[in-house]
PyMOL CGO cylinders between C-alpha atoms (Angstrom):
from pymol import cmd
from pymol.cgo import CYLINDER

trace = [
    CYLINDER, -92.48, -44.50, 111.32, -88.86, -44.33, 112.39, 0.3, 1, 1, 1, 1, 1, 1,
    CYLINDER, -88.86, -44.33, 112.39, -87.75, -41.18, 114.18, 0.3, 1, 1, 1, 1, 1, 1,
    CYLINDER, -87.75, -41.18, 114.18, -84.57, -39.38, 113.20, 0.3, 1, 1, 1, 1, 1, 1,
    CYLINDER, -84.57, -39.38, 113.20, -82.77, -40.70, 116.29, 0.3, 1, 1, 1, 1, 1, 1,
    CYLINDER, -82.77, -40.70, 116.29, -83.84, -44.32, 115.87, 0.3, 1, 1, 1, 1, 1, 1,
    CYLINDER, -83.84, -44.32, 115.87, -81.27, -46.90, 114.88, 0.3, 1, 1, 1, 1, 1, 1,
    CYLINDER, -81.27, -46.90, 114.88, -81.64, -48.23, 111.34, 0.3, 1, 1, 1, 1, 1, 1,
    CYLINDER, -81.64, -48.23, 111.34, -82.58, -51.79, 110.49, 0.3, 1, 1, 1, 1, 1, 1,
    CYLINDER, -82.58, -51.79, 110.49, -79.71, -54.16, 109.81, 0.3, 1, 1, 1, 1, 1, 1,
    CYLINDER, -79.71, -54.16, 109.81, -77.83, -53.38, 106.60, 0.3, 1, 1, 1, 1, 1, 1,
    CYLINDER, -77.83, -53.38, 106.60, -79.32, -56.50, 105.03, 0.3, 1, 1, 1, 1, 1, 1,
    CYLINDER, -79.32, -56.50, 105.03, -82.50, -54.46, 104.59, 0.3, 1, 1, 1, 1, 1, 1,
    CYLINDER, -82.50, -54.46, 104.59, -84.66, -56.64, 106.78, 0.3, 1, 1, 1, 1, 1, 1,
    CYLINDER, -84.66, -56.64, 106.78, -86.11, -56.04, 110.20, 0.3, 1, 1, 1, 1, 1, 1,
    CYLINDER, -86.11, -56.04, 110.20, -83.69, -55.48, 113.00, 0.3, 1, 1, 1, 1, 1, 1,
    CYLINDER, -83.69, -55.48, 113.00, -82.16, -58.74, 114.23, 0.3, 1, 1, 1, 1, 1, 1,
    CYLINDER, -82.16, -58.74, 114.23, -82.36, -59.90, 117.82, 0.3, 1, 1, 1, 1, 1, 1,
    CYLINDER, -82.36, -59.90, 117.82, -79.52, -58.76, 120.06, 0.3, 1, 1, 1, 1, 1, 1,
    CYLINDER, -79.52, -58.76, 120.06, -76.50, -61.04, 119.57, 0.3, 1, 1, 1, 1, 1, 1,
    CYLINDER, -76.50, -61.04, 119.57, -75.34, -63.43, 122.26, 0.3, 1, 1, 1, 1, 1, 1,
    CYLINDER, -75.34, -63.43, 122.26, -72.05, -61.73, 123.10, 0.3, 1, 1, 1, 1, 1, 1,
    CYLINDER, -72.05, -61.73, 123.10, -71.03, -64.56, 125.40, 0.3, 1, 1, 1, 1, 1, 1,
    CYLINDER, -71.03, -64.56, 125.40, -71.17, -66.93, 122.45, 0.3, 1, 1, 1, 1, 1, 1,
    CYLINDER, -71.17, -66.93, 122.45, -69.37, -64.55, 120.08, 0.3, 1, 1, 1, 1, 1, 1,
    CYLINDER, -69.37, -64.55, 120.08, -66.45, -63.64, 122.33, 0.3, 1, 1, 1, 1, 1, 1,
    CYLINDER, -66.45, -63.64, 122.33, -64.30, -65.56, 124.77, 0.3, 1, 1, 1, 1, 1, 1,
    CYLINDER, -64.30, -65.56, 124.77, -63.97, -64.06, 128.27, 0.3, 1, 1, 1, 1, 1, 1,
    CYLINDER, -63.97, -64.06, 128.27, -60.83, -62.05, 129.12, 0.3, 1, 1, 1, 1, 1, 1,
    CYLINDER, -60.83, -62.05, 129.12, -57.91, -64.23, 130.11, 0.3, 1, 1, 1, 1, 1, 1,
    CYLINDER, -57.91, -64.23, 130.11, -57.27, -64.73, 133.84, 0.3, 1, 1, 1, 1, 1, 1,
    CYLINDER, -57.27, -64.73, 133.84, -54.10, -62.65, 133.44, 0.3, 1, 1, 1, 1, 1, 1,
    CYLINDER, -54.10, -62.65, 133.44, -56.09, -59.68, 132.06, 0.3, 1, 1, 1, 1, 1, 1,
    CYLINDER, -56.09, -59.68, 132.06, -58.72, -59.97, 134.75, 0.3, 1, 1, 1, 1, 1, 1,
    CYLINDER, -58.72, -59.97, 134.75, -56.10, -60.13, 137.49, 0.3, 1, 1, 1, 1, 1, 1,
    CYLINDER, -56.10, -60.13, 137.49, -54.31, -57.06, 136.11, 0.3, 1, 1, 1, 1, 1, 1,
    CYLINDER, -54.31, -57.06, 136.11, -57.47, -54.92, 136.39, 0.3, 1, 1, 1, 1, 1, 1,
    CYLINDER, -57.47, -54.92, 136.39, -57.22, -53.16, 139.75, 0.3, 1, 1, 1, 1, 1, 1,
    CYLINDER, -57.22, -53.16, 139.75, -59.31, -50.78, 141.84, 0.3, 1, 1, 1, 1, 1, 1,
    CYLINDER, -59.31, -50.78, 141.84, -56.37, -48.56, 142.77, 0.3, 1, 1, 1, 1, 1, 1,
    CYLINDER, -56.37, -48.56, 142.77, -53.36, -46.79, 141.30, 0.3, 1, 1, 1, 1, 1, 1,
    CYLINDER, -53.36, -46.79, 141.30, -50.09, -48.68, 141.72, 0.3, 1, 1, 1, 1, 1, 1,
    CYLINDER, -50.09, -48.68, 141.72, -46.50, -47.81, 140.83, 0.3, 1, 1, 1, 1, 1, 1,
    CYLINDER, -46.50, -47.81, 140.83, -46.80, -49.07, 137.24, 0.3, 1, 1, 1, 1, 1, 1,
    CYLINDER, -46.80, -49.07, 137.24, -49.88, -46.92, 136.57, 0.3, 1, 1, 1, 1, 1, 1,
    CYLINDER, -49.88, -46.92, 136.57, -48.25, -43.92, 138.21, 0.3, 1, 1, 1, 1, 1, 1,
    CYLINDER, -48.25, -43.92, 138.21, -45.18, -44.23, 135.99, 0.3, 1, 1, 1, 1, 1, 1,
    CYLINDER, -45.18, -44.23, 135.99, -47.38, -43.86, 132.91, 0.3, 1, 1, 1, 1, 1, 1,
    CYLINDER, -47.38, -43.86, 132.91, -49.43, -41.03, 134.41, 0.3, 1, 1, 1, 1, 1, 1,
    CYLINDER, -49.43, -41.03, 134.41, -46.23, -39.07, 135.10, 0.3, 1, 1, 1, 1, 1, 1,
    CYLINDER, -46.23, -39.07, 135.10, -45.57, -38.91, 131.35, 0.3, 1, 1, 1, 1, 1, 1,
    CYLINDER, -45.57, -38.91, 131.35, -49.20, -38.70, 130.16, 0.3, 1, 1, 1, 1, 1, 1,
    CYLINDER, -49.20, -38.70, 130.16, -49.99, -35.64, 128.03, 0.3, 1, 1, 1, 1, 1, 1,
    CYLINDER, -49.99, -35.64, 128.03, -53.42, -36.54, 126.59, 0.3, 1, 1, 1, 1, 1, 1,
    CYLINDER, -53.42, -36.54, 126.59, -56.61, -38.40, 127.44, 0.3, 1, 1, 1, 1, 1, 1,
    CYLINDER, -56.61, -38.40, 127.44, -60.27, -38.49, 126.43, 0.3, 1, 1, 1, 1, 1, 1,
    CYLINDER, -60.27, -38.49, 126.43, -62.79, -37.91, 129.21, 0.3, 1, 1, 1, 1, 1, 1,
    CYLINDER, -62.79, -37.91, 129.21, -66.17, -39.64, 128.96, 0.3, 1, 1, 1, 1, 1, 1,
    CYLINDER, -66.17, -39.64, 128.96, -69.22, -38.57, 130.96, 0.3, 1, 1, 1, 1, 1, 1,
    CYLINDER, -69.22, -38.57, 130.96, -72.99, -38.81, 130.59, 0.3, 1, 1, 1, 1, 1, 1,
    CYLINDER, -72.99, -38.81, 130.59, -76.42, -37.98, 131.93, 0.3, 1, 1, 1, 1, 1, 1,
    CYLINDER, -76.42, -37.98, 131.93, -80.03, -38.55, 130.95, 0.3, 1, 1, 1, 1, 1, 1,
    CYLINDER, -80.03, -38.55, 130.95, -79.74, -36.03, 128.12, 0.3, 1, 1, 1, 1, 1, 1,
    CYLINDER, -79.74, -36.03, 128.12, -76.85, -37.80, 126.41, 0.3, 1, 1, 1, 1, 1, 1,
    CYLINDER, -76.85, -37.80, 126.41, -73.17, -38.65, 126.47, 0.3, 1, 1, 1, 1, 1, 1,
    CYLINDER, -73.17, -38.65, 126.47, -69.98, -36.67, 125.97, 0.3, 1, 1, 1, 1, 1, 1,
    CYLINDER, -69.98, -36.67, 125.97, -66.34, -37.48, 125.25, 0.3, 1, 1, 1, 1, 1, 1,
    CYLINDER, -66.34, -37.48, 125.25, -63.90, -34.59, 125.30, 0.3, 1, 1, 1, 1, 1, 1,
    CYLINDER, -63.90, -34.59, 125.30, -60.13, -34.32, 124.78, 0.3, 1, 1, 1, 1, 1, 1,
    CYLINDER, -60.13, -34.32, 124.78, -57.87, -33.17, 127.63, 0.3, 1, 1, 1, 1, 1, 1,
    CYLINDER, -57.87, -33.17, 127.63, -54.20, -32.35, 127.28, 0.3, 1, 1, 1, 1, 1, 1,
    CYLINDER, -54.20, -32.35, 127.28, -51.30, -30.75, 129.10, 0.3, 1, 1, 1, 1, 1, 1,
    CYLINDER, -51.30, -30.75, 129.10, -47.64, -31.10, 129.96, 0.3, 1, 1, 1, 1, 1, 1,
    CYLINDER, -47.64, -31.10, 129.96, -46.40, -34.45, 131.21, 0.3, 1, 1, 1, 1, 1, 1,
    CYLINDER, -46.40, -34.45, 131.21, -47.97, -35.17, 134.58, 0.3, 1, 1, 1, 1, 1, 1,
    CYLINDER, -47.97, -35.17, 134.58, -50.90, -32.78, 134.16, 0.3, 1, 1, 1, 1, 1, 1,
    CYLINDER, -50.90, -32.78, 134.16, -53.10, -35.55, 135.60, 0.3, 1, 1, 1, 1, 1, 1,
    CYLINDER, -53.10, -35.55, 135.60, -51.89, -35.88, 139.17, 0.3, 1, 1, 1, 1, 1, 1,
    CYLINDER, -51.89, -35.88, 139.17, -52.15, -38.88, 141.45, 0.3, 1, 1, 1, 1, 1, 1,
    CYLINDER, -52.15, -38.88, 141.45, -53.54, -37.59, 144.75, 0.3, 1, 1, 1, 1, 1, 1,
    CYLINDER, -53.54, -37.59, 144.75, -53.41, -41.01, 146.42, 0.3, 1, 1, 1, 1, 1, 1,
    CYLINDER, -53.41, -41.01, 146.42, -53.88, -44.62, 145.26, 0.3, 1, 1, 1, 1, 1, 1,
    CYLINDER, -53.88, -44.62, 145.26, -57.64, -44.05, 144.90, 0.3, 1, 1, 1, 1, 1, 1,
    CYLINDER, -57.64, -44.05, 144.90, -57.83, -40.55, 143.42, 0.3, 1, 1, 1, 1, 1, 1,
    CYLINDER, -57.83, -40.55, 143.42, -56.48, -38.61, 140.43, 0.3, 1, 1, 1, 1, 1, 1,
    CYLINDER, -56.48, -38.61, 140.43, -57.17, -34.99, 139.52, 0.3, 1, 1, 1, 1, 1, 1,
    CYLINDER, -57.17, -34.99, 139.52, -56.79, -32.62, 136.60, 0.3, 1, 1, 1, 1, 1, 1,
    CYLINDER, -56.79, -32.62, 136.60, -57.42, -28.93, 135.97, 0.3, 1, 1, 1, 1, 1, 1,
    CYLINDER, -57.42, -28.93, 135.97, -60.05, -27.40, 133.72, 0.3, 1, 1, 1, 1, 1, 1,
    CYLINDER, -60.05, -27.40, 133.72, -58.63, -25.00, 131.15, 0.3, 1, 1, 1, 1, 1, 1,
    CYLINDER, -58.63, -25.00, 131.15, -60.28, -22.74, 128.53, 0.3, 1, 1, 1, 1, 1, 1,
    CYLINDER, -60.28, -22.74, 128.53, -62.10, -24.48, 125.69, 0.3, 1, 1, 1, 1, 1, 1,
    CYLINDER, -62.10, -24.48, 125.69, -65.35, -23.72, 123.91, 0.3, 1, 1, 1, 1, 1, 1,
    CYLINDER, -65.35, -23.72, 123.91, -67.27, -23.10, 127.16, 0.3, 1, 1, 1, 1, 1, 1,
    CYLINDER, -67.27, -23.10, 127.16, -69.78, -25.89, 126.50, 0.3, 1, 1, 1, 1, 1, 1,
    CYLINDER, -69.78, -25.89, 126.50, -68.57, -27.44, 129.83, 0.3, 1, 1, 1, 1, 1, 1,
    CYLINDER, -68.57, -27.44, 129.83, -70.63, -30.52, 129.04, 0.3, 1, 1, 1, 1, 1, 1,
    CYLINDER, -70.63, -30.52, 129.04, -68.45, -32.81, 131.13, 0.3, 1, 1, 1, 1, 1, 1,
    CYLINDER, -68.45, -32.81, 131.13, -68.96, -30.70, 134.24, 0.3, 1, 1, 1, 1, 1, 1,
    CYLINDER, -68.96, -30.70, 134.24, -72.70, -30.34, 133.58, 0.3, 1, 1, 1, 1, 1, 1,
    CYLINDER, -72.70, -30.34, 133.58, -72.94, -34.11, 133.19, 0.3, 1, 1, 1, 1, 1, 1,
    CYLINDER, -72.94, -34.11, 133.19, -71.14, -34.72, 136.48, 0.3, 1, 1, 1, 1, 1, 1,
    CYLINDER, -71.14, -34.72, 136.48, -73.71, -32.58, 138.29, 0.3, 1, 1, 1, 1, 1, 1,
    CYLINDER, -73.71, -32.58, 138.29, -76.30, -35.25, 137.43, 0.3, 1, 1, 1, 1, 1, 1,
    CYLINDER, -76.30, -35.25, 137.43, -74.27, -38.45, 137.01, 0.3, 1, 1, 1, 1, 1, 1,
    CYLINDER, -74.27, -38.45, 137.01, -70.83, -38.86, 138.56, 0.3, 1, 1, 1, 1, 1, 1,
    CYLINDER, -70.83, -38.86, 138.56, -69.76, -41.85, 136.45, 0.3, 1, 1, 1, 1, 1, 1,
    CYLINDER, -69.76, -41.85, 136.45, -66.70, -41.08, 134.33, 0.3, 1, 1, 1, 1, 1, 1,
    CYLINDER, -66.70, -41.08, 134.33, -64.01, -42.75, 132.26, 0.3, 1, 1, 1, 1, 1, 1,
    CYLINDER, -64.01, -42.75, 132.26, -60.54, -41.68, 131.13, 0.3, 1, 1, 1, 1, 1, 1,
    CYLINDER, -60.54, -41.68, 131.13, -58.67, -43.13, 128.14, 0.3, 1, 1, 1, 1, 1, 1,
    CYLINDER, -58.67, -43.13, 128.14, -55.00, -42.16, 127.91, 0.3, 1, 1, 1, 1, 1, 1,
    CYLINDER, -55.00, -42.16, 127.91, -52.93, -42.18, 124.71, 0.3, 1, 1, 1, 1, 1, 1,
    CYLINDER, -52.93, -42.18, 124.71, -49.13, -42.04, 124.80, 0.3, 1, 1, 1, 1, 1, 1,
    CYLINDER, -49.13, -42.04, 124.80, -47.55, -40.67, 121.60, 0.3, 1, 1, 1, 1, 1, 1,
    CYLINDER, -47.55, -40.67, 121.60, -45.29, -43.28, 120.08, 0.3, 1, 1, 1, 1, 1, 1,
    CYLINDER, -45.29, -43.28, 120.08, -46.38, -46.10, 122.42, 0.3, 1, 1, 1, 1, 1, 1,
    CYLINDER, -46.38, -46.10, 122.42, -48.65, -49.01, 121.53, 0.3, 1, 1, 1, 1, 1, 1,
    CYLINDER, -48.65, -49.01, 121.53, -50.65, -49.13, 124.76, 0.3, 1, 1, 1, 1, 1, 1,
    CYLINDER, -50.65, -49.13, 124.76, -53.59, -47.34, 126.37, 0.3, 1, 1, 1, 1, 1, 1,
    CYLINDER, -53.59, -47.34, 126.37, -54.35, -46.72, 130.03, 0.3, 1, 1, 1, 1, 1, 1,
    CYLINDER, -54.35, -46.72, 130.03, -57.97, -46.66, 131.17, 0.3, 1, 1, 1, 1, 1, 1,
    CYLINDER, -57.97, -46.66, 131.17, -59.45, -45.34, 134.41, 0.3, 1, 1, 1, 1, 1, 1,
    CYLINDER, -59.45, -45.34, 134.41, -63.12, -45.77, 135.27, 0.3, 1, 1, 1, 1, 1, 1,
    CYLINDER, -63.12, -45.77, 135.27, -64.65, -44.26, 138.36, 0.3, 1, 1, 1, 1, 1, 1,
    CYLINDER, -64.65, -44.26, 138.36, -66.71, -41.49, 139.92, 0.3, 1, 1, 1, 1, 1, 1,
    CYLINDER, -66.71, -41.49, 139.92, -65.84, -37.84, 139.40, 0.3, 1, 1, 1, 1, 1, 1,
    CYLINDER, -65.84, -37.84, 139.40, -66.79, -34.47, 140.78, 0.3, 1, 1, 1, 1, 1, 1,
    CYLINDER, -66.79, -34.47, 140.78, -65.88, -30.88, 140.05, 0.3, 1, 1, 1, 1, 1, 1,
    CYLINDER, -65.88, -30.88, 140.05, -63.94, -29.13, 142.82, 0.3, 1, 1, 1, 1, 1, 1,
    CYLINDER, -63.94, -29.13, 142.82, -62.99, -25.52, 143.48, 0.3, 1, 1, 1, 1, 1, 1,
    CYLINDER, -62.99, -25.52, 143.48, -60.88, -26.44, 146.51, 0.3, 1, 1, 1, 1, 1, 1,
    CYLINDER, -60.88, -26.44, 146.51, -58.12, -23.78, 146.68, 0.3, 1, 1, 1, 1, 1, 1,
    CYLINDER, -58.12, -23.78, 146.68, -55.37, -26.23, 147.65, 0.3, 1, 1, 1, 1, 1, 1,
    CYLINDER, -55.37, -26.23, 147.65, -56.21, -28.56, 144.79, 0.3, 1, 1, 1, 1, 1, 1,
    CYLINDER, -56.21, -28.56, 144.79, -56.36, -25.70, 142.30, 0.3, 1, 1, 1, 1, 1, 1,
    CYLINDER, -56.36, -25.70, 142.30, -52.99, -24.44, 143.54, 0.3, 1, 1, 1, 1, 1, 1,
    CYLINDER, -52.99, -24.44, 143.54, -51.53, -27.90, 143.07, 0.3, 1, 1, 1, 1, 1, 1,
    CYLINDER, -51.53, -27.90, 143.07, -52.79, -28.03, 139.48, 0.3, 1, 1, 1, 1, 1, 1,
    CYLINDER, -52.79, -28.03, 139.48, -51.44, -24.62, 138.44, 0.3, 1, 1, 1, 1, 1, 1,
    CYLINDER, -51.44, -24.62, 138.44, -49.94, -24.59, 134.93, 0.3, 1, 1, 1, 1, 1, 1,
    CYLINDER, -49.94, -24.59, 134.93, -48.25, -21.89, 132.90, 0.3, 1, 1, 1, 1, 1, 1,
    CYLINDER, -48.25, -21.89, 132.90, -48.43, -19.59, 135.91, 0.3, 1, 1, 1, 1, 1, 1,
    CYLINDER, -48.43, -19.59, 135.91, -52.23, -19.84, 135.85, 0.3, 1, 1, 1, 1, 1, 1,
    CYLINDER, -52.23, -19.84, 135.85, -54.54, -21.24, 138.53, 0.3, 1, 1, 1, 1, 1, 1,
    CYLINDER, -54.54, -21.24, 138.53, -57.57, -23.09, 137.12, 0.3, 1, 1, 1, 1, 1, 1,
    CYLINDER, -57.57, -23.09, 137.12, -61.11, -21.99, 137.90, 0.3, 1, 1, 1, 1, 1, 1,
    CYLINDER, -61.11, -21.99, 137.90, -62.00, -25.56, 138.75, 0.3, 1, 1, 1, 1, 1, 1,
    CYLINDER, -62.00, -25.56, 138.75, -60.60, -29.08, 138.84, 0.3, 1, 1, 1, 1, 1, 1,
    CYLINDER, -60.60, -29.08, 138.84, -62.02, -32.55, 138.42, 0.3, 1, 1, 1, 1, 1, 1,
    CYLINDER, -62.02, -32.55, 138.42, -61.32, -35.16, 141.08, 0.3, 1, 1, 1, 1, 1, 1,
    CYLINDER, -61.32, -35.16, 141.08, -61.80, -38.78, 140.03, 0.3, 1, 1, 1, 1, 1, 1,
    CYLINDER, -61.80, -38.78, 140.03, -62.31, -41.59, 142.55, 0.3, 1, 1, 1, 1, 1, 1,
    CYLINDER, -62.31, -41.59, 142.55, -60.78, -44.65, 140.90, 0.3, 1, 1, 1, 1, 1, 1,
    CYLINDER, -60.78, -44.65, 140.90, -62.94, -47.76, 140.69, 0.3, 1, 1, 1, 1, 1, 1,
    CYLINDER, -62.94, -47.76, 140.69, -61.13, -49.60, 137.91, 0.3, 1, 1, 1, 1, 1, 1,
    CYLINDER, -61.13, -49.60, 137.91, -57.76, -49.08, 136.23, 0.3, 1, 1, 1, 1, 1, 1,
    CYLINDER, -57.76, -49.08, 136.23, -56.24, -51.19, 133.50, 0.3, 1, 1, 1, 1, 1, 1,
    CYLINDER, -56.24, -51.19, 133.50, -53.84, -51.20, 130.58, 0.3, 1, 1, 1, 1, 1, 1,
    CYLINDER, -53.84, -51.20, 130.58, -55.43, -51.78, 127.19, 0.3, 1, 1, 1, 1, 1, 1,
    CYLINDER, -55.43, -51.78, 127.19, -53.66, -53.33, 124.20, 0.3, 1, 1, 1, 1, 1, 1,
    CYLINDER, -53.66, -53.33, 124.20, -52.60, -51.05, 121.34, 0.3, 1, 1, 1, 1, 1, 1,
    CYLINDER, -52.60, -51.05, 121.34, -53.96, -53.01, 118.38, 0.3, 1, 1, 1, 1, 1, 1,
    CYLINDER, -53.96, -53.01, 118.38, -56.21, -50.08, 117.48, 0.3, 1, 1, 1, 1, 1, 1,
    CYLINDER, -56.21, -50.08, 117.48, -53.13, -47.85, 117.23, 0.3, 1, 1, 1, 1, 1, 1,
    CYLINDER, -53.13, -47.85, 117.23, -51.58, -50.17, 114.67, 0.3, 1, 1, 1, 1, 1, 1,
    CYLINDER, -51.58, -50.17, 114.67, -54.82, -50.64, 112.75, 0.3, 1, 1, 1, 1, 1, 1,
    CYLINDER, -54.82, -50.64, 112.75, -55.05, -46.85, 112.48, 0.3, 1, 1, 1, 1, 1, 1,
    CYLINDER, -55.05, -46.85, 112.48, -51.34, -46.36, 111.81, 0.3, 1, 1, 1, 1, 1, 1,
    CYLINDER, -51.34, -46.36, 111.81, -51.73, -43.63, 114.40, 0.3, 1, 1, 1, 1, 1, 1,
    CYLINDER, -51.73, -43.63, 114.40, -48.06, -42.85, 115.01, 0.3, 1, 1, 1, 1, 1, 1,
    CYLINDER, -48.06, -42.85, 115.01, -46.99, -43.43, 111.41, 0.3, 1, 1, 1, 1, 1, 1,
    CYLINDER, -46.99, -43.43, 111.41, -45.78, -40.44, 109.43, 0.3, 1, 1, 1, 1, 1, 1,
    CYLINDER, -45.78, -40.44, 109.43, -47.61, -41.87, 106.43, 0.3, 1, 1, 1, 1, 1, 1,
    CYLINDER, -47.61, -41.87, 106.43, -50.91, -41.65, 108.32, 0.3, 1, 1, 1, 1, 1, 1,
    CYLINDER, -50.91, -41.65, 108.32, -50.71, -37.86, 108.81, 0.3, 1, 1, 1, 1, 1, 1,
    CYLINDER, -50.71, -37.86, 108.81, -53.65, -36.06, 107.19, 0.3, 1, 1, 1, 1, 1, 1,
    CYLINDER, -53.65, -36.06, 107.19, -52.89, -33.47, 104.52, 0.3, 1, 1, 1, 1, 1, 1,
    CYLINDER, -52.89, -33.47, 104.52, -54.45, -30.24, 105.82, 0.3, 1, 1, 1, 1, 1, 1,
    CYLINDER, -54.45, -30.24, 105.82, -55.28, -29.19, 102.28, 0.3, 1, 1, 1, 1, 1, 1,
    CYLINDER, -55.28, -29.19, 102.28, -57.41, -32.30, 101.80, 0.3, 1, 1, 1, 1, 1, 1,
    CYLINDER, -57.41, -32.30, 101.80, -60.14, -31.05, 104.16, 0.3, 1, 1, 1, 1, 1, 1,
    CYLINDER, -60.14, -31.05, 104.16, -62.08, -27.82, 104.79, 0.3, 1, 1, 1, 1, 1, 1,
    CYLINDER, -62.08, -27.82, 104.79, -60.32, -25.39, 107.13, 0.3, 1, 1, 1, 1, 1, 1,
    CYLINDER, -60.32, -25.39, 107.13, -61.80, -24.52, 110.52, 0.3, 1, 1, 1, 1, 1, 1,
    CYLINDER, -61.80, -24.52, 110.52, -62.83, -21.15, 109.10, 0.3, 1, 1, 1, 1, 1, 1,
    CYLINDER, -62.83, -21.15, 109.10, -64.63, -22.78, 106.19, 0.3, 1, 1, 1, 1, 1, 1,
    CYLINDER, -64.63, -22.78, 106.19, -66.39, -25.18, 108.56, 0.3, 1, 1, 1, 1, 1, 1,
    CYLINDER, -66.39, -25.18, 108.56, -67.55, -22.34, 110.82, 0.3, 1, 1, 1, 1, 1, 1,
    CYLINDER, -67.55, -22.34, 110.82, -68.86, -20.26, 107.91, 0.3, 1, 1, 1, 1, 1, 1,
    CYLINDER, -68.86, -20.26, 107.91, -70.84, -23.22, 106.56, 0.3, 1, 1, 1, 1, 1, 1,
    CYLINDER, -70.84, -23.22, 106.56, -72.20, -24.73, 109.77, 0.3, 1, 1, 1, 1, 1, 1,
    CYLINDER, -72.20, -24.73, 109.77, -72.81, -21.51, 111.72, 0.3, 1, 1, 1, 1, 1, 1,
    CYLINDER, -72.81, -21.51, 111.72, -74.22, -19.82, 108.61, 0.3, 1, 1, 1, 1, 1, 1,
    CYLINDER, -74.22, -19.82, 108.61, -71.89, -16.85, 108.88, 0.3, 1, 1, 1, 1, 1, 1,
    CYLINDER, -71.89, -16.85, 108.88, -72.55, -15.70, 105.33, 0.3, 1, 1, 1, 1, 1, 1,
    CYLINDER, -72.55, -15.70, 105.33, -69.78, -13.50, 103.94, 0.3, 1, 1, 1, 1, 1, 1,
    CYLINDER, -69.78, -13.50, 103.94, -67.52, -13.77, 107.03, 0.3, 1, 1, 1, 1, 1, 1,
    CYLINDER, -67.52, -13.77, 107.03, -63.79, -13.53, 106.35, 0.3, 1, 1, 1, 1, 1, 1,
    CYLINDER, -63.79, -13.53, 106.35, -62.63, -17.15, 106.23, 0.3, 1, 1, 1, 1, 1, 1,
    CYLINDER, -62.63, -17.15, 106.23, -58.95, -16.22, 106.26, 0.3, 1, 1, 1, 1, 1, 1,
    CYLINDER, -58.95, -16.22, 106.26, -59.43, -14.10, 109.39, 0.3, 1, 1, 1, 1, 1, 1,
    CYLINDER, -59.43, -14.10, 109.39, -61.30, -16.91, 111.13, 0.3, 1, 1, 1, 1, 1, 1,
    CYLINDER, -61.30, -16.91, 111.13, -58.54, -19.36, 110.23, 0.3, 1, 1, 1, 1, 1, 1,
    CYLINDER, -58.54, -19.36, 110.23, -55.85, -16.96, 111.48, 0.3, 1, 1, 1, 1, 1, 1,
    CYLINDER, -55.85, -16.96, 111.48, -57.70, -16.39, 114.76, 0.3, 1, 1, 1, 1, 1, 1,
    CYLINDER, -57.70, -16.39, 114.76, -58.12, -20.12, 115.29, 0.3, 1, 1, 1, 1, 1, 1,
    CYLINDER, -58.12, -20.12, 115.29, -54.48, -20.88, 114.47, 0.3, 1, 1, 1, 1, 1, 1,
    CYLINDER, -54.48, -20.88, 114.47, -53.34, -18.34, 117.06, 0.3, 1, 1, 1, 1, 1, 1,
    CYLINDER, -53.34, -18.34, 117.06, -55.86, -19.29, 119.73, 0.3, 1, 1, 1, 1, 1, 1,
    CYLINDER, -55.86, -19.29, 119.73, -55.31, -23.04, 119.54, 0.3, 1, 1, 1, 1, 1, 1,
    CYLINDER, -55.31, -23.04, 119.54, -51.56, -22.56, 120.00, 0.3, 1, 1, 1, 1, 1, 1,
    CYLINDER, -51.56, -22.56, 120.00, -51.30, -19.62, 122.39, 0.3, 1, 1, 1, 1, 1, 1,
    CYLINDER, -51.30, -19.62, 122.39, -54.53, -19.07, 124.37, 0.3, 1, 1, 1, 1, 1, 1,
    CYLINDER, -54.53, -19.07, 124.37, -53.99, -22.21, 126.44, 0.3, 1, 1, 1, 1, 1, 1,
    CYLINDER, -53.99, -22.21, 126.44, -54.63, -20.85, 129.92, 0.3, 1, 1, 1, 1, 1, 1,
]
cmd.load_cgo(trace, "trace")
């Protein structure tokens, strides 16, 4: 009997097929792409990092995987030297799954998006949480010093093509989601957290204020 976390059979309805031969399905990356993948930060990477305002941070451990959004003013991810970048930890939902993961498994990945641009920047490496005072001072934002920072030792850095951006129409005004088309955050919380007769409007108002103003 299949468990709730097992993968389903193929959509054809039959038994699960053998793993595909990926080497036969896909050509290898071009020599140009392979050559452009480096193990250090160079001037071209640094130019993009100076304007970066958002990335997704991927971590994992035996218990599972996590990908969380990170954002800040341009340059909030700082290049410490050609082999290290760092960023501050700021208030979120206090799940701190990324930091918990790094206690067990230091592998990490960063995927940067640049609003309006059709390119991604990826950094793969090893990360650790630091409370070093000098590093925290360096990463101060909005007059606030972070409780902790994450220091990433770069193992691989590369630019990634932006075809996914165009497939999604990500920067297109026409692609913007109508807020009224989906449940509000308050409605979601009441339903999923079983809050009963909680005041949805108050929850929405609190969220709207917090997500815009309680940044540090």
